[in-house]
SEPAFI-533181 format. One line per 4 residues: their letters; for each residue y, z, x of C-alpha. Coordinates in nm, 3 decimals, decimal comma, padded with zeros to 5 digits, always signed. Example, Ala and Ser with C-alpha at 12.3 -4.5 7.8 and 13.67 -1.06 7.14 Angstrom:
residues 2
as) -00,450/+00,780/+01,230  -00,106/+00,714/+01,367
***
This chain:
residues 362
mhpe) -04,597/+17,964/-02,433  -04,865/+17,764/-02,297  -04,818/+17,438/-02,178  -05,030/+17,237/-02,412
kael) -04,840/+17,445/-02,731  -04,563/+17,290/-02,510  -04,683/+16,943/-02,587  -04,799/+16,955/-02,956
rvse) -04,381/+17,122/-02,954  -04,259/+16,771/-02,849  -04,520/+16,557/-02,973  -04,356/+16,676/-03,356
idle) -03,989/+16,587/-03,228  -04,117/+16,283/-03,093  -04,162/+16,171/-03,385  -03,863/+16,284/-03,598
sgka) -03,637/+16,114/-03,275  -03,878/+15,808/-03,348  -03,738/+15,830/-03,740  -03,411/+15,795/-03,562
gges) -03,443/+15,579/-03,341  -03,360/+15,730/-03,030  -03,406/+15,533/-02,671  -03,713/+15,601/-02,493
idae) -03,681/+15,504/-02,131  -03,929/+15,471/-01,841  -03,869/+15,700/-01,594  -03,998/+15,787/-01,247
vvii) -03,844/+16,142/-01,150  -03,563/+16,316/-01,453  -03,346/+16,583/-01,333  -03,199/+16,842/-01,542
gagp) -02,863/+16,987/-01,495  -02,575/+16,691/-01,286  -02,417/+16,993/-01,080  -02,424/+16,999/-00,764
cglf) -02,754/+17,062/-00,674  -02,823/+16,817/-00,904  -02,659/+16,571/-00,815  -02,758/+16,615/-00,472
qvfe) -03,150/+16,578/-00,560  -03,008/+16,256/-00,638  -02,927/+16,099/-00,313  -03,227/+16,331/-00,137
lgll) -03,468/+16,118/-00,402  -03,255/+15,751/-00,308  -03,278/+15,823/+00,050  -03,758/+15,814/-00,051
gisa) -03,664/+15,522/-00,255  -03,749/+15,752/-00,598  -03,468/+15,646/-00,840  -03,369/+15,949/-01,099
hvvd) -03,175/+15,933/-01,450  -02,956/+16,279/-01,487  -02,924/+16,453/-01,783  -02,651/+16,718/-01,879
slah) -02,504/+16,869/-02,163  -02,177/+16,869/-02,010  -01,976/+16,539/-02,120  -01,918/+16,555/-01,732
pggq) -02,053/+16,565/-01,393  -02,007/+16,912/-01,227  -02,130/+17,186/-01,376  -02,030/+17,495/-01,328
ctel) -01,788/+17,339/-01,041  -01,602/+17,133/-01,302  -01,630/+17,364/-01,637  -01,564/+17,659/-01,507
ypek) -01,361/+17,624/-01,190  -01,221/+17,279/-01,084  -00,962/+17,375/-00,810  -01,147/+17,731/-00,714
piyd) -01,159/+17,596/-00,311  -01,457/+17,648/-00,095  -01,553/+17,753/+00,213  -01,881/+17,739/+00,316
ipal) -02,010/+17,380/+00,265  -02,098/+17,266/+00,615  -01,873/+16,986/+00,741  -01,552/+17,081/+00,523
pvcg) -01,350/+17,376/+00,628  -01,246/+17,391/+00,236  -01,338/+17,169/-00,080  -01,194/+17,270/-00,407
aqel) -01,508/+17,216/-00,643  -01,425/+16,905/-00,790  -01,378/+16,802/-00,551  -01,768/+16,883/-00,347
idrl) -01,835/+16,724/-00,661  -01,594/+16,377/-00,641  -01,745/+16,306/-00,300  -02,112/+16,466/-00,425
meqi) -02,068/+16,133/-00,732  -01,939/+15,929/-00,421  -02,239/+15,965/-00,205  -02,479/+15,907/-00,440
kpfq) -02,334/+15,526/-00,567  -02,579/+15,354/-00,354  -02,846/+15,484/-00,596  -02,710/+15,439/-00,906
prfh) -02,861/+15,707/-01,068  -02,882/+15,682/-01,467  -02,627/+16,018/-01,655  -02,708/+16,096/-01,969
laqe) -02,445/+16,366/-02,042  -02,357/+16,552/-02,333  -02,754/+16,585/-02,436  -02,955/+16,889/-02,378
vtgl) -03,324/+16,849/-02,299  -03,439/+17,039/-02,602  -03,865/+16,968/-02,530  -04,045/+16,851/-02,226
arre) -04,465/+16,899/-02,206  -04,703/+16,734/-01,925  -04,848/+16,390/-02,094  -05,241/+16,354/-02,079
dgrf) -05,183/+16,091/-01,821  -05,029/+16,354/-01,595  -04,642/+16,250/-01,712  -04,454/+16,387/-01,874
slit) -04,258/+16,343/-02,212  -03,862/+16,483/-02,242  -03,682/+16,449/-02,574  -03,304/+16,560/-02,630
aagt) -03,114/+16,706/-02,834  -02,977/+16,332/-02,908  -03,302/+16,176/-02,931  -03,286/+16,023/-02,597
rfna) -03,704/+16,015/-02,458  -03,824/+16,003/-02,137  -04,178/+15,924/-01,949  -04,150/+16,081/-01,707
gavv) -04,330/+16,061/-01,383  -04,183/+16,417/-01,266  -03,929/+16,631/-01,383  -03,614/+16,865/-01,108
vaag) -03,476/+17,142/-01,377  -03,069/+17,211/-01,175  -02,988/+17,377/-01,485  -02,773/+17,620/-01,354
vgsf) -02,766/+17,954/-01,518  -02,877/+17,719/-01,788  -02,690/+17,729/-02,080  -02,352/+17,928/-02,080
qprr) -02,009/+18,019/-02,233  -01,768/+18,217/-02,059  -01,809/+18,634/-02,180  -01,484/+18,625/-02,339
lgla) -01,165/+18,919/-02,324  -01,266/+19,078/-02,697  -00,937/+19,229/-02,768  -00,768/+19,153/-03,179
gaep) -00,571/+18,839/-03,225  -00,762/+18,702/-02,867  -00,888/+18,409/-03,003  -00,547/+18,165/-03,093
fegg) -00,410/+18,246/-02,697  -00,783/+18,105/-02,627  -00,788/+17,815/-02,348  -00,419/+17,912/-02,388
aigy) -00,212/+18,190/-02,234  -00,637/+18,383/-02,215  -00,769/+18,121/-01,985  -01,132/+18,148/-01,871
rvrd) -01,102/+17,888/-01,603  -00,827/+17,763/-01,412  -00,816/+17,369/-01,510  -00,447/+17,330/-01,324
aaal) -00,300/+17,602/-01,026  +00,020/+17,458/-01,039  +00,082/+17,520/-01,413  +00,069/+17,923/-01,279
egkh) +00,336/+17,879/-01,075  +00,607/+18,115/-01,137  +00,441/+18,290/-01,387  +00,358/+18,679/-01,479
ivif) -00,012/+18,625/-01,399  -00,292/+18,902/-01,501  -00,658/+18,880/-01,328  -00,979/+19,067/-01,520
gggd) -01,251/+19,078/-01,331  -01,448/+19,199/-01,018  -01,680/+18,903/-00,938  -01,633/+18,615/-00,630
sald) -01,424/+18,382/-00,918  -01,222/+18,624/-01,011  -01,129/+18,730/-00,641  -01,133/+18,394/-00,521
wtle) -00,798/+18,278/-00,758  -00,697/+18,610/-00,708  -00,600/+18,528/-00,262  -00,505/+18,163/-00,426
lvsr) -00,250/+18,254/-00,694  -00,092/+18,571/-00,470  +00,122/+18,322/-00,304  +00,184/+18,092/-00,596
vksl) +00,243/+18,323/-00,894  +00,561/+18,597/-01,008  +00,363/+18,832/-00,977  -00,046/+18,907/-00,993
tlvh) -00,199/+19,214/-01,142  -00,584/+19,270/-01,112  -00,809/+19,468/-01,360  -01,082/+19,585/-01,296
rrae) -01,313/+19,854/-01,469  -01,403/+20,030/-01,169  -01,354/+20,063/-00,778  -01,645/+19,876/-00,687
fraa) -01,662/+19,500/-00,681  -01,941/+19,225/-00,667  -01,758/+18,984/-00,488  -01,783/+18,878/-00,118
pasv) -01,662/+19,181/+00,101  -01,440/+18,981/+00,328  -01,229/+18,853/-00,024  -01,202/+19,194/-00,132
armk) -01,065/+19,364/+00,202  -00,798/+19,083/+00,198  -00,741/+19,174/-00,176  -00,683/+19,544/-00,051
elva) -00,476/+19,400/+00,227  -00,245/+19,242/-00,071  -00,159/+19,556/-00,260  -00,082/+19,753/+00,039
agrm) +00,166/+19,515/+00,207  +00,226/+19,508/-00,222  +00,277/+19,148/-00,242  -00,008/+19,223/-00,554
rlhe) -00,135/+19,527/-00,755  -00,476/+19,686/-00,870  -00,594/+19,910/-01,168  -00,912/+20,043/-01,215
alpe) -00,880/+19,974/-01,624  -01,062/+19,825/-01,916  -00,860/+19,567/-02,170  -00,748/+19,751/-02,458
sllv) -00,439/+19,565/-02,650  -00,255/+19,251/-02,694  +00,084/+19,228/-02,650  +00,245/+18,990/-02,803
rdgt) +00,578/+18,927/-03,009  +00,722/+18,663/-03,187  +00,387/+18,471/-03,198  +00,428/+18,481/-02,773
lrgv) +00,130/+18,646/-02,550  +00,418/+18,883/-02,374  +00,151/+19,100/-02,164  -00,176/+19,335/-02,203
nvkt) -00,190/+19,696/-02,248  -00,497/+19,801/-02,022  -00,668/+20,169/-02,030  -00,660/+20,392/-01,743
pagv) -00,828/+20,694/-01,642  -00,429/+20,851/-01,659  -00,392/+20,665/-01,986  -00,248/+20,323/-02,172
lale) -00,083/+20,112/-01,957  +00,178/+19,794/-02,049  +00,131/+19,506/-01,766  +00,342/+19,227/-01,843
aeql) +00,200/+18,913/-01,814  +00,281/+18,531/-01,953  -00,138/+18,456/-01,855  -00,425/+18,589/-01,900
lvff) -00,675/+18,541/-01,643  -01,032/+18,643/-01,726  -01,305/+18,616/-01,480  -01,612/+18,842/-01,691
glhp) -01,894/+18,613/-01,577  -02,127/+18,359/-01,759  -02,355/+18,416/-02,102  -02,627/+18,294/-01,929
klgp) -02,883/+18,200/-02,143  -03,226/+17,928/-02,053  -03,227/+17,809/-02,363  -03,497/+17,598/-02,446
iaew) -03,611/+17,621/-02,050  -03,742/+17,987/-02,197  -04,004/+17,808/-02,402  -04,175/+17,505/-02,216
glel) -04,400/+17,733/-02,049  -04,260/+17,769/-01,715  -04,317/+18,063/-01,549  -04,030/+18,264/-01,535
erka) -03,898/+18,630/-01,348  -03,566/+18,764/-01,438  -03,474/+18,480/-01,630  -03,548/+18,223/-01,348
lkvd) -03,784/+18,031/-01,287  -04,055/+18,097/-01,025  -04,141/+17,818/-00,702  -04,220/+17,816/-00,355
terf) -04,081/+17,747/-00,047  -04,283/+17,427/+00,004  -04,152/+17,218/-00,245  -04,012/+17,371/-00,502
qtsl) -04,263/+17,337/-00,732  -04,241/+17,527/-01,059  -04,564/+17,695/-01,267  -04,611/+17,351/-01,400
pgvf) -04,776/+17,048/-01,108  -04,475/+16,794/-01,137  -04,243/+16,981/-01,214  -03,964/+17,155/-00,997
avgd) -03,652/+17,342/-01,007  -03,373/+17,386/-00,736  -03,031/+17,555/-00,784  -02,931/+17,858/-00,937
inty) -03,199/+17,807/-01,203  -03,440/+17,889/-00,965  -03,646/+18,240/-00,790  -03,866/+18,305/-00,455
pgkk) -03,913/+18,611/-00,233  -03,593/+18,579/-00,056  -03,390/+18,382/-00,320  -02,975/+18,337/-00,239
klil) -02,774/+18,136/-00,538  -02,533/+17,953/-00,312  -02,467/+17,583/-00,314  -02,563/+17,531/+00,037
sgfh) -02,940/+17,641/-00,051  -02,972/+17,445/-00,297  -02,874/+17,145/-00,089  -03,198/+17,201/+00,128
eaal) -03,429/+17,362/-00,166  -03,332/+16,943/-00,299  -03,391/+16,853/+00,042  -03,734/+16,953/+00,065
aafg) -03,786/+16,917/-00,313  -03,715/+16,547/-00,223  -04,092/+16,531/-00,041  -04,254/+16,716/-00,257
iqhh) -04,193/+16,514/-00,553  -04,304/+16,200/-00,299  -04,619/+16,306/-00,287  -04,694/+16,443/-00,656
lype) -04,521/+16,041/-00,760  -04,753/+15,853/-00,440  -05,033/+16,129/-00,297  -05,188/+15,807/-00,096
krqf) -04,809/+15,732/+00,061  -04,787/+15,891/+00,377  -04,517/+16,067/+00,413  -04,286/+16,094/+00,762
lqyt) -03,970/+16,224/+00,861  -03,638/+15,922/+00,926  -03,335/+15,984/+01,007  -03,033/+15,863/+00,867
ttsp) -02,864/+15,736/+01,159  -03,108/+15,544/+01,357  -03,359/+15,438/+01,029  -03,296/+15,105/+00,954
vmhq) -03,467/+15,124/+00,613  -03,234/+15,433/+00,542  -02,935/+15,204/+00,619  -03,088/+14,920/+00,346
rlgv) -03,086/+15,217/+00,079  -02,740/+15,304/+00,159  -02,541/+15,018/+00,160  -02,484/+15,009/+00,559
pd) -02,402/+14,696/+00,730  -02,608/+14,585/+00,975
***
């Protein structure tokens, strides 16, 4: 879809939202996505004196960190040897307080288009409209849902004995656990829970893993030491007695094997769906937004993208990389909004202007 076609589409939606009495907001910048990269974008813009509105389809800030693995330990945040995913979000929320961003949660942005004056019209499913000077897409993998176990009779147990995320690791202590998956989430939780549960079995459909090699090596050490079990298998059927989940049958190369379990944790990844983003006329590559590496600007000037939603040569889907992208994008956004303004780098340690913006006492 070309940008001009998207604008026609947004104009039509605008008329509909106007009839519904939707709120209309003028904004310097609208950030789509309240995950860690979106939140850090607020901070980097705030340092440059630029205010932001943040829109997210979830009912709370945090993105995947909060929604899928709030207690997952993260080890590669600078100066924090270990940090829980929810803890990281809490710290970021505290960090951006001086800049007073306005959040619009439980709202999906359904339309975006460039206006004749160079600004941008955005509309959410709730009818909120924005007239923005610039837009940052920090939507992670877009709209997402965990891939489900897909076994007969599983639905009544989902959200309980069958989980697609860990909200309370303490509630799993002393239980028989079976974890499905071979990616980082499955391995991270395997290593985190193995010393806290009564028994732990990891099931993966093949011998190769997608997780970090160090995590895989550590897991295999635990298997060799007899502290957990590993099976190359596929889920076959649930074992249920008196309405209670008792375990799961898995299909191995040697036949069907019954595994005792009070809790199944399923980490088959996400259904990454760009949703409305795919209709905004932005250049895509493998369902990601193409950006430059100077400003992290998309094919549409004034629209930027940071975090997992973007792609460029050498892209690495790390929170750490997204923070770097947000820092450079902030300067690109400043130049887009105020091209006549001279840019120069100021350090938060010594700059009186930065201290004032951060609320640092004299």
